[in-house]
N, CA, C and O atoms as CSV, one atom per row, in Angstrom:
chain,resi,resn,atom,element,x,y,z
A,1,MET,N,N,24.949,-38.040,12.477
A,1,MET,CA,C,24.673,-39.436,12.705
A,1,MET,C,C,25.794,-40.272,12.111
A,1,MET,O,O,26.384,-39.925,11.088
A,2,LEU,N,N,26.067,-41.373,12.775
A,2,LEU,CA,C,27.117,-42.272,12.331
A,2,LEU,C,C,26.594,-43.688,12.467
A,2,LEU,O,O,26.183,-44.099,13.552
A,3,SER,N,N,26.606,-44.440,11.372
A,3,SER,CA,C,26.106,-45.812,11.395
A,3,SER,C,C,27.280,-46.758,11.562
A,3,SER,O,O,28.268,-46.680,10.832
A,4,THR,N,N,27.158,-47.663,12.544
A,4,THR,CA,C,28.212,-48.628,12.787
A,4,THR,C,C,27.625,-49.885,13.413
A,4,THR,O,O,26.757,-49.794,14.281
A,5,ASN,N,N,28.077,-51.034,12.994
A,5,ASN,CA,C,27.639,-52.317,13.560
A,5,ASN,C,C,26.120,-52.430,13.679
A,5,ASN,O,O,25.608,-52.881,14.704
A,6,ASN,N,N,25.411,-52.028,12.651
A,6,ASN,CA,C,23.946,-52.128,12.593
A,6,ASN,C,C,23.216,-51.234,13.584
A,6,ASN,O,O,22.050,-51.495,13.882
A,7,PHE,N,N,23.842,-50.208,14.098
A,7,PHE,CA,C,23.118,-49.236,14.908
A,7,PHE,C,C,23.633,-47.849,14.574
A,7,PHE,O,O,24.754,-47.687,14.092
A,8,ILE,N,N,22.805,-46.857,14.833
A,8,ILE,CA,C,23.141,-45.486,14.470
A,8,ILE,C,C,23.448,-44.697,15.737
A,8,ILE,O,O,22.658,-44.690,16.681
A,9,LEU,N,N,24.588,-44.042,15.750
A,9,LEU,CA,C,24.987,-43.197,16.875
A,9,LEU,C,C,24.654,-41.751,16.551
A,9,LEU,O,O,24.825,-41.302,15.417
A,10,LYS,N,N,24.173,-41.019,17.561
A,10,LYS,CA,C,23.856,-39.606,17.402
A,10,LYS,C,C,24.399,-38.844,18.607
A,10,LYS,O,O,24.615,-39.422,19.672
A,11,THR,N,N,24.613,-37.559,18.432
A,11,THR,CA,C,25.007,-36.706,19.539
A,11,THR,C,C,23.947,-36.808,20.634
A,11,THR,O,O,22.750,-36.718,20.362
A,12,GLY,N,N,24.398,-36.998,21.873
A,12,GLY,CA,C,23.484,-37.120,23.007
A,12,GLY,C,C,23.160,-38.546,23.385
A,12,GLY,O,O,22.638,-38.784,24.474
A,13,ASP,N,N,23.453,-39.512,22.513
A,13,ASP,CA,C,23.183,-40.915,22.834
A,13,ASP,C,C,24.035,-41.374,24.009
A,13,ASP,O,O,25.189,-40.969,24.153
A,14,TRP,N,N,23.455,-42.221,24.841
A,14,TRP,CA,C,24.191,-42.855,25.930
A,14,TRP,C,C,24.841,-44.111,25.382
A,14,TRP,O,O,24.202,-44.900,24.685
A,15,VAL,N,N,26.121,-44.293,25.704
A,15,VAL,CA,C,26.878,-45.426,25.190
A,15,VAL,C,C,27.708,-46.057,26.301
A,15,VAL,O,O,28.005,-45.439,27.323
A,16,LYS,N,N,28.066,-47.312,26.057
A,16,LYS,CA,C,29.046,-47.973,26.913
A,16,LYS,C,C,30.146,-48.481,26.006
A,16,LYS,O,O,29.923,-48.730,24.821
A,17,GLY,N,N,31.329,-48.632,26.564
A,17,GLY,CA,C,32.423,-49.089,25.734
A,17,GLY,C,C,33.692,-49.277,26.526
A,17,GLY,O,O,33.700,-49.247,27.757
A,18,LYS,N,N,34.765,-49.473,25.784
A,18,LYS,CA,C,36.078,-49.675,26.396
A,18,LYS,C,C,37.074,-48.714,25.779
A,18,LYS,O,O,37.072,-48.485,24.570
A,19,LEU,N,N,37.922,-48.155,26.624
A,19,LEU,CA,C,39.017,-47.315,26.154
A,19,LEU,C,C,40.160,-48.215,25.699
A,19,LEU,O,O,40.071,-49.437,25.824
A,20,ARG,N,N,41.210,-47.636,25.185
A,20,ARG,CA,C,42.358,-48.419,24.707
A,20,ARG,C,C,42.941,-49.332,25.778
A,20,ARG,O,O,43.384,-50.442,25.483
A,21,ASP,N,N,42.940,-48.862,27.019
A,21,ASP,CA,C,43.500,-49.652,28.122
A,21,ASP,C,C,42.482,-50.617,28.706
A,21,ASP,O,O,42.665,-51.124,29.813
A,22,GLU,N,N,41.387,-50.878,27.948
A,22,GLU,CA,C,40.321,-51.795,28.344
A,22,GLU,C,C,39.526,-51.313,29.556
A,22,GLU,O,O,38.867,-52.113,30.220
A,23,GLU,N,N,39.583,-50.007,29.851
A,23,GLU,CA,C,38.779,-49.441,30.931
A,23,GLU,C,C,37.341,-49.337,30.457
A,23,GLU,O,O,37.073,-48.810,29.377
A,24,LEU,N,N,36.417,-49.838,31.262
A,24,LEU,CA,C,35.006,-49.765,30.916
A,24,LEU,C,C,34.481,-48.371,31.205
A,24,LEU,O,O,34.823,-47.766,32.222
A,25,ILE,N,N,33.644,-47.863,30.301
A,25,ILE,CA,C,33.061,-46.529,30.486
A,25,ILE,C,C,31.588,-46.536,30.111
A,25,ILE,O,O,31.143,-47.338,29.290
A,26,ILE,N,N,30.839,-45.627,30.728
A,26,ILE,CA,C,29.479,-45.309,30.320
A,26,ILE,C,C,29.421,-43.794,30.257
A,26,ILE,O,O,29.882,-43.106,31.169
A,27,GLY,N,N,28.856,-43.281,29.184
A,27,GLY,CA,C,28.764,-41.839,29.031
A,27,GLY,C,C,27.856,-41.480,27.880
A,27,GLY,O,O,27.106,-42.316,27.376
A,28,TYR,N,N,27.933,-40.221,27.467
A,28,TYR,CA,C,27.089,-39.773,26.366
A,28,TYR,C,C,27.947,-39.100,25.305
A,28,TYR,O,O,29.006,-38.545,25.599
A,29,ILE,N,N,27.471,-39.160,24.075
A,29,ILE,CA,C,28.216,-38.638,22.934
A,29,ILE,C,C,28.078,-37.119,22.877
A,29,ILE,O,O,26.974,-36.585,22.769
A,30,GLU,N,N,29.208,-36.443,22.951
A,30,GLU,CA,C,29.264,-34.984,22.802
A,30,GLU,C,C,29.280,-34.596,21.333
A,30,GLU,O,O,28.612,-33.649,20.917
A,31,SER,N,N,30.056,-35.347,20.551
A,31,SER,CA,C,30.144,-35.076,19.118
A,31,SER,C,C,30.660,-36.319,18.406
A,31,SER,O,O,31.182,-37.244,19.029
A,32,LEU,N,N,30.501,-36.318,17.091
A,32,LEU,CA,C,31.018,-37.413,16.279
A,32,LEU,C,C,31.443,-36.858,14.941
A,32,LEU,O,O,30.979,-35.801,14.512
A,33,ASP,N,N,32.342,-37.593,14.279
A,33,ASP,CA,C,32.777,-37.129,12.966
A,33,ASP,C,C,32.724,-38.280,11.963
A,33,ASP,O,O,32.551,-39.441,12.333
A,34,ILE,N,N,32.876,-37.934,10.703
A,34,ILE,CA,C,32.719,-38.928,9.645
A,34,ILE,C,C,33.850,-39.947,9.602
A,34,ILE,O,O,33.734,-40.974,8.933
A,35,SER,N,N,34.942,-39.673,10.309
A,35,SER,CA,C,36.056,-40.626,10.314
A,35,SER,C,C,35.817,-41.776,11.281
A,35,SER,O,O,36.644,-42.683,11.375
A,36,GLY,N,N,34.689,-41.755,12.008
A,36,GLY,CA,C,34.371,-42.867,12.899
A,36,GLY,C,C,34.825,-42.659,14.332
A,36,GLY,O,O,34.920,-43.617,15.098
A,37,VAL,N,N,35.106,-41.414,14.701
A,37,VAL,CA,C,35.515,-41.099,16.065
A,37,VAL,C,C,34.372,-40.370,16.767
A,37,VAL,O,O,33.810,-39.414,16.231
A,38,VAL,N,N,34.036,-40.831,17.973
A,38,VAL,CA,C,33.027,-40.153,18.782
A,38,VAL,C,C,33.712,-39.586,20.017
A,38,VAL,O,O,34.618,-40.205,20.574
A,39,LYS,N,N,33.274,-38.410,20.440
A,39,LYS,CA,C,33.775,-37.836,21.683
A,39,LYS,C,C,32.725,-38.107,22.748
A,39,LYS,O,O,31.586,-37.650,22.656
A,40,VAL,N,N,33.140,-38.870,23.771
A,40,VAL,CA,C,32.228,-39.313,24.819
A,40,VAL,C,C,32.597,-38.638,26.130
A,40,VAL,O,O,33.757,-38.657,26.542
A,41,THR,N,N,31.598,-38.038,26.788
A,41,THR,CA,C,31.780,-37.532,28.143
A,41,THR,C,C,31.470,-38.683,29.081
A,41,THR,O,O,30.367,-39.229,29.074
A,42,ILE,N,N,32.462,-39.046,29.892
A,42,ILE,CA,C,32.359,-40.226,30.750
A,42,ILE,C,C,31.649,-39.872,32.051
A,42,ILE,O,O,32.041,-38.947,32.763
A,43,VAL,N,N,30.591,-40.633,32.344
A,43,VAL,CA,C,29.810,-40.425,33.565
A,43,VAL,C,C,30.194,-41.448,34.618
A,43,VAL,O,O,30.187,-41.142,35.810
A,44,THR,N,N,30.528,-42.660,34.194
A,44,THR,CA,C,30.986,-43.685,35.126
A,44,THR,C,C,32.033,-44.554,34.429
A,44,THR,O,O,32.001,-44.746,33.213
A,45,SER,N,N,32.961,-45.072,35.233
A,45,SER,CA,C,34.043,-45.882,34.689
A,45,SER,C,C,34.653,-46.706,35.805
A,45,SER,O,O,34.503,-46.382,36.983
A,46,ASP,N,N,35.344,-47.780,35.428
A,46,ASP,CA,C,36.068,-48.531,36.448
A,46,ASP,C,C,37.379,-47.823,36.814
A,46,ASP,O,O,38.093,-48.272,37.710
A,47,ASN,N,N,37.694,-46.733,36.134
A,47,ASN,CA,C,38.811,-45.862,36.490
A,47,ASN,C,C,38.223,-44.501,36.883
A,47,ASN,O,O,37.871,-43.702,36.015
A,48,ASN,N,N,38.119,-44.241,38.182
A,48,ASN,CA,C,37.490,-43.019,38.682
A,48,ASN,C,C,38.127,-41.742,38.144
A,48,ASN,O,O,37.467,-40.704,38.107
A,49,LYS,N,N,39.385,-41.790,37.729
A,49,LYS,CA,C,40.061,-40.601,37.212
A,49,LYS,C,C,39.483,-40.158,35.865
A,49,LYS,O,O,39.684,-39.016,35.453
A,50,MET,N,N,38.776,-41.044,35.186
A,50,MET,CA,C,38.216,-40.729,33.870
A,50,MET,C,C,36.843,-40.065,33.957
A,50,MET,O,O,36.390,-39.463,32.984
A,51,ILE,N,N,36.179,-40.165,35.103
A,51,ILE,CA,C,34.829,-39.629,35.244
A,51,ILE,C,C,34.839,-38.115,35.038
A,51,ILE,O,O,35.638,-37.397,35.640
A,52,GLY,N,N,33.942,-37.649,34.181
A,52,GLY,CA,C,33.829,-36.225,33.881
A,52,GLY,C,C,34.650,-35.776,32.689
A,52,GLY,O,O,34.462,-34.660,32.204
A,53,LYS,N,N,35.546,-36.605,32.208
A,53,LYS,CA,C,36.374,-36.237,31.064
A,53,LYS,C,C,35.657,-36.568,29.757
A,53,LYS,O,O,34.844,-37.491,29.696
A,54,THR,N,N,35.969,-35.805,28.723
A,54,THR,CA,C,35.475,-36.086,27.382
A,54,THR,C,C,36.643,-36.618,26.575
A,54,THR,O,O,37.671,-35.955,26.442
A,55,VAL,N,N,36.479,-37.831,26.032
A,55,VAL,CA,C,37.580,-38.488,25.326
A,55,VAL,C,C,37.124,-38.962,23.947
A,55,VAL,O,O,35.966,-39.338,23.769
A,56,PRO,N,N,38.039,-38.944,22.971
A,56,PRO,CA,C,37.710,-39.500,21.651
A,56,PRO,C,C,37.851,-41.027,21.689
A,56,PRO,O,O,38.807,-41.565,22.248
A,57,ILE,N,N,36.880,-41.702,21.084
A,57,ILE,CA,C,36.882,-43.163,21.031
A,57,ILE,C,C,36.426,-43.572,19.639
A,57,ILE,O,O,35.530,-42.949,19.068
A,58,LEU,N,N,37.039,-44.618,19.091
A,58,LEU,CA,C,36.572,-45.150,17.816
A,58,LEU,C,C,35.155,-45.681,17.997
A,58,LEU,O,O,34.857,-46.334,18.997
A,59,SER,N,N,34.295,-45.408,17.046
A,59,SER,CA,C,32.889,-45.798,17.176
A,59,SER,C,C,32.712,-47.307,17.323
A,59,SER,O,O,31.726,-47.753,17.909
A,60,GLU,N,N,33.648,-48.097,16.805
A,60,GLU,CA,C,33.547,-49.554,16.951
A,60,GLU,C,C,33.715,-50.006,18.400
A,60,GLU,O,O,33.356,-51.131,18.746
A,61,ARG,N,N,34.261,-49.131,19.247
A,61,ARG,CA,C,34.532,-49.506,20.641
A,61,ARG,C,C,33.403,-49.107,21.585
A,61,ARG,O,O,33.512,-49.297,22.796
A,62,VAL,N,N,32.314,-48.554,21.037
A,62,VAL,CA,C,31.171,-48.176,21.873
A,62,VAL,C,C,29.902,-48.840,21.354
A,62,VAL,O,O,29.790,-49.189,20.179
A,63,LYS,N,N,28.959,-49.001,22.260
A,63,LYS,CA,C,27.659,-49.577,21.920
A,63,LYS,C,C,26.585,-48.698,22.527
A,63,LYS,O,O,26.673,-48.296,23.687
A,64,SER,N,N,25.571,-48.405,21.731
A,64,SER,CA,C,24.469,-47.571,22.191
A,64,SER,C,C,23.696,-48.277,23.303
A,64,SER,O,O,23.424,-49.474,23.211
A,65,LEU,N,N,23.343,-47.538,24.350
A,65,LEU,CA,C,22.545,-48.087,25.437
A,65,LEU,C,C,21.069,-47.870,25.142
A,65,LEU,O,O,20.699,-46.860,24.544
A,66,PRO,N,N,20.220,-48.809,25.557
A,66,PRO,CA,C,18.781,-48.633,25.319
A,66,PRO,C,C,18.235,-47.486,26.156
A,66,PRO,O,O,18.761,-47.174,27.225
A,67,VAL,N,N,17.175,-46.865,25.657
A,67,VAL,CA,C,16.524,-45.785,26.383
A,67,VAL,C,C,15.839,-46.378,27.604
A,67,VAL,O,O,15.111,-47.364,27.500
A,68,SER,N,N,16.074,-45.778,28.749
A,68,SER,CA,C,15.504,-46.269,30.004
A,68,SER,C,C,14.098,-45.716,30.206
A,68,SER,O,O,13.831,-44.544,29.939
A,69,LYS,N,N,13.230,-46.554,30.670
A,69,LYS,CA,C,11.872,-46.145,31.032
A,69,LYS,C,C,11.744,-46.269,32.548
A,69,LYS,O,O,11.403,-47.332,33.067
A,70,ALA,N,N,12.018,-45.183,33.243
A,70,ALA,CA,C,11.935,-45.186,34.709
A,70,ALA,C,C,10.488,-45.384,35.125
A,70,ALA,O,O,9.589,-44.703,34.631
A,71,ILE,N,N,10.272,-46.319,36.035
A,71,ILE,CA,C,8.905,-46.609,36.438
A,71,ILE,C,C,8.663,-46.421,37.930
A,71,ILE,O,O,7.514,-46.455,38.371
A,72,ASN,N,N,9.703,-46.227,38.705
A,72,ASN,CA,C,9.462,-46.032,40.125
A,72,ASN,C,C,10.249,-44.827,40.647
A,72,ASN,O,O,11.127,-44.289,39.972
A,73,LYS,N,N,9.908,-44.435,41.846
A,73,LYS,CA,C,10.472,-43.215,42.431
A,73,LYS,C,C,11.998,-43.287,42.564
A,73,LYS,O,O,12.694,-42.316,42.269
A,74,ALA,N,N,12.509,-44.428,43.003
A,74,ALA,CA,C,13.961,-44.569,43.180
A,74,ALA,C,C,14.702,-44.397,41.853
A,74,ALA,O,O,15.752,-43.757,41.802
A,75,GLN,N,N,14.152,-44.969,40.782
A,75,GLN,CA,C,14.786,-44.834,39.474
A,75,GLN,C,C,14.758,-43.379,39.015
A,75,GLN,O,O,15.746,-42.870,38.486
A,76,ILE,N,N,13.636,-42.719,39.217
A,76,ILE,CA,C,13.526,-41.316,38.804
A,76,ILE,C,C,14.490,-40.444,39.599
A,76,ILE,O,O,15.113,-39.541,39.039
A,77,LEU,N,N,14.620,-40.703,40.895
A,77,LEU,CA,C,15.561,-39.922,41.714
A,77,LEU,C,C,16.994,-40.116,41.222
A,77,LEU,O,O,17.766,-39.158,41.166
A,78,PHE,N,N,17.350,-41.346,40.866
A,78,PHE,CA,C,18.689,-41.613,40.338
A,78,PHE,C,C,18.904,-40.845,39.032
A,78,PHE,O,O,19.954,-40.236,38.829
A,79,LEU,N,N,17.902,-40.878,38.151
A,79,LEU,CA,C,18.031,-40.184,36.869
A,79,LEU,C,C,18.077,-38.669,37.050
A,79,LEU,O,O,18.739,-37.974,36.280
A,80,ILE,N,N,17.380,-38.152,38.061
A,80,ILE,CA,C,17.452,-36.716,38.353
A,80,ILE,C,C,18.876,-36.346,38.756
A,80,ILE,O,O,19.402,-35.328,38.304
A,81,ASP,N,N,19.502,-37.159,39.599
A,81,ASP,CA,C,20.902,-36.919,39.971
A,81,ASP,C,C,21.800,-36.937,38.737
A,81,ASP,O,O,22.715,-36.122,38.616
A,82,LEU,N,N,21.537,-37.864,37.831
A,82,LEU,CA,C,22.326,-37.971,36.609
A,82,LEU,C,C,22.117,-36.740,35.727
A,82,LEU,O,O,23.072,-36.209,35.160
A,83,ALA,N,N,20.872,-36.292,35.614
A,83,ALA,CA,C,20.593,-35.081,34.825
A,83,ALA,C,C,21.303,-33.869,35.410
A,83,ALA,O,O,21.822,-33.032,34.672
A,84,LEU,N,N,21.327,-33.776,36.746
A,84,LEU,CA,C,22.036,-32.666,37.394
A,84,LEU,C,C,23.536,-32.739,37.137
A,84,LEU,O,O,24.176,-31.728,36.849
A,85,SER,N,N,24.091,-33.947,37.243
A,85,SER,CA,C,25.544,-34.075,37.075
A,85,SER,C,C,25.976,-33.826,35.638
A,85,SER,O,O,27.120,-33.441,35.395
A,86,THR,N,N,25.070,-34.042,34.679
A,86,THR,CA,C,25.416,-33.798,33.275
A,86,THR,C,C,24.971,-32.419,32.800
A,86,THR,O,O,25.281,-32.021,31.677
A,87,GLY,N,N,24.244,-31.685,33.648
A,87,GLY,CA,C,23.804,-30.342,33.284
A,87,GLY,C,C,22.686,-30.314,32.252
A,87,GLY,O,O,22.518,-29.325,31.538
A,88,ASP,N,N,21.919,-31.401,32.175
A,88,ASP,CA,C,20.834,-31.492,31.199
A,88,ASP,C,C,19.549,-30.942,31.807
A,88,ASP,O,O,18.789,-31.679,32.435
A,89,GLN,N,N,19.307,-29.645,31.619
A,89,GLN,CA,C,18.177,-28.961,32.246
A,89,GLN,C,C,16.830,-29.480,31.736
A,89,GLN,O,O,15.898,-29.645,32.522
A,90,THR,N,N,16.720,-29.736,30.449
A,90,THR,CA,C,15.462,-30.219,29.873
A,90,THR,C,C,15.080,-31.569,30.473
A,90,THR,O,O,13.929,-31.786,30.851
A,91,TRP,N,N,16.046,-32.465,30.555
A,91,TRP,CA,C,15.805,-33.797,31.119
A,91,TRP,C,C,15.447,-33.677,32.601
A,91,TRP,O,O,14.547,-34.365,33.082
A,92,PHE,N,N,16.155,-32.801,33.326
A,92,PHE,CA,C,15.874,-32.582,34.744
A,92,PHE,C,C,14.423,-32.133,34.942
A,92,PHE,O,O,13.732,-32.639,35.827
A,93,ILE,N,N,13.970,-31.201,34.135
A,93,ILE,CA,C,12.594,-30.697,34.256
A,93,ILE,C,C,11.592,-31.812,33.957
A,93,ILE,O,O,10.587,-31.958,34.654
A,94,GLU,N,N,11.873,-32.593,32.921
A,94,GLU,CA,C,10.989,-33.715,32.567
A,94,GLU,C,C,10.898,-34.729,33.709
A,94,GLU,O,O,9.807,-35.172,34.068
A,95,LEU,N,N,12.049,-35.090,34.274
A,95,LEU,CA,C,12.075,-36.063,35.374
A,95,LEU,C,C,11.412,-35.498,36.627
A,95,LEU,O,O,10.702,-36.218,37.330
A,96,SER,N,N,11.635,-34.236,36.908
A,96,SER,CA,C,11.019,-33.602,38.077
A,96,SER,C,C,9.501,-33.617,37.953
A,96,SER,O,O,8.793,-33.813,38.940
A,97,SER,N,N,9.010,-33.410,36.750
A,97,SER,CA,C,7.571,-33.456,36.507
A,97,SER,C,C,7.024,-34.854,36.784
A,97,SER,O,O,5.968,-35.000,37.399
A,98,LYS,N,N,7.745,-35.885,36.329
A,98,LYS,CA,C,7.328,-37.264,36.598
A,98,LYS,C,C,7.319,-37.543,38.100
A,98,LYS,O,O,6.401,-38.183,38.613
A,99,LEU,N,N,8.345,-37.060,38.798
A,99,LEU,CA,C,8.428,-37.265,40.247
A,99,LEU,C,C,7.267,-36.571,40.952
A,99,LEU,O,O,6.667,-37.143,41.862
A,100,ASN,N,N,6.946,-35.353,40.545
A,100,ASN,CA,C,5.821,-34.636,41.122
A,100,ASN,C,C,4.507,-35.385,40.899
A,100,ASN,O,O,3.659,-35.423,41.789
A,101,SER,N,N,4.335,-35.976,39.722
A,101,SER,CA,C,3.124,-36.749,39.446
A,101,SER,C,C,3.029,-37.965,40.362
A,101,SER,O,O,1.950,-38.286,40.860
A,102,ILE,N,N,4.144,-38.636,40.583
A,102,ILE,CA,C,4.155,-39.787,41.489
A,102,ILE,C,C,3.805,-39.342,42.904
A,102,ILE,O,O,3.004,-39.983,43.584
A,103,ASN,N,N,4.412,-38.235,43.344
A,103,ASN,CA,C,4.145,-37.732,44.704
A,103,ASN,C,C,2.677,-37.351,44.877
A,103,ASN,O,O,2.098,-37.589,45.937
A,104,GLU,N,N,2.070,-36.761,43.848
A,104,GLU,CA,C,0.652,-36.400,43.908
A,104,GLU,C,C,-0.218,-37.635,44.034
A,104,GLU,O,O,-1.187,-37.634,44.793
A,105,LEU,N,N,0.116,-38.700,43.295
A,105,LEU,CA,C,-0.655,-39.943,43.382
A,105,LEU,C,C,-0.559,-40.555,44.783
A,105,LEU,O,O,-1.547,-41.060,45.317
A,106,VAL,N,N,0.633,-40.505,45.366
A,106,VAL,CA,C,0.835,-41.044,46.708
A,106,VAL,C,C,0.052,-40.240,47.727
A,106,VAL,O,O,-0.556,-40.809,48.634
A,107,ASN,N,N,0.060,-38.917,47.587
A,107,ASN,CA,C,-0.632,-38.047,48.548
A,107,ASN,C,C,-2.150,-38.132,48.451
A,107,ASN,O,O,-2.855,-37.805,49.406
A,108,GLN,N,N,-2.655,-38.571,47.299
A,108,GLN,CA,C,-4.111,-38.695,47.136
A,108,GLN,C,C,-4.649,-39.929,47.845
A,108,GLN,O,O,-5.850,-40.022,48.100
A,109,SER,N,N,-3.789,-40.861,48.159
A,109,SER,CA,C,-4.242,-42.116,48.789
A,109,SER,C,C,-4.738,-41.895,50.193
A,109,SER,O,O,-5.153,-42.844,50.858
């Protein structure tokens, strides 16, 4: 854990920030160290060449994103795609279960 700017960063947290060249990024923390550097795997960016790369960023240049509470089918489908692209099997299973519950409710009508 790394505390910075009144929030705590942890491995796996989703963050947004800017690289040195002011490129906007959204990704998740792969690792962090006590010197204040976090390694972020970039999922989206205004520079498409950065997507999928893991880069070191000073912790002051990133901000933790709030946890999303998906409430509809479209949001869950988007998050399932994100879980697949990041290889997060646990999250994928959790989201798939939520999607199945929604589908069951729809089919009962």
